[in-house]
C-alpha positions, 0 to 999 in steps of 0.5 A: 914069778916061777910057777913052782914057787907060786904054790909056796907063796900061797901057802906062806900067805895062808900061814901068815893069815892063820897066825894073824887070826890067832893074834887078832881073833875075829873068825874071818881070816881063818876062812881066807887062810883056808882058801889060800891053802887050798889054792896053794895046794892046787898050784903045787899040783898044777904048776902051769896054772896061770895067775888068772886061774890061781886068782879065780881059784882063790876067789872060788875057795874064799866063797866056799870057805866063808859059806861053810864057816857061816853055816857052821857058826849058825849051827854052833853059835859061840857061847858067851856070858853076855848074849845081848852084848851087841843088841842095845835095844834088847838090853833096854827091855824091862828098863823103867824110863821117864817120858820127856815129851808126852806120849799122845795118840801113841807117840812121844819121847822118853829119856834113856840114860843121857839120851832121848828116844822116840817111843810108842805106847799108851798116852802118858804125861811128861814126867810119867814113868813107863817100862820098855817092852821092845822096839820097832826100828829106832822107836821104843815100844813102852807100856804103862807100869803095873800099879803097886799096892800100898804096903799094910 
């Protein structure tokens, strides 16, 4: 490959990845596209740069752009209408569930939807209702329901 064309290939790759980012948004390809563009620009200014130098530069620029992107998205998170979309346990907090294996000595199992989860909380017999208060790993933390007052 002619070293003068190498910069053009890097820049073409950057444009292709940027276009793919628009088609398949994932906020990842754009950072690799920026690294490719930087490598292409450097290769155009340093046409005698070896392929090893180009690949090393691309790896370094990839690391730099991904770290910058990570820092950016930590500071400015993307707004969403459902912030708990990918946090299944957080979505369960507040749900009232049925005990399917008695909670004894603080441990048992509860039915959530069509599945069962291990649970920790106050002793509760099978069939009792408890409320999910949180989770510890894959175990739900439950609490007793507040007693309801009879209506007059």
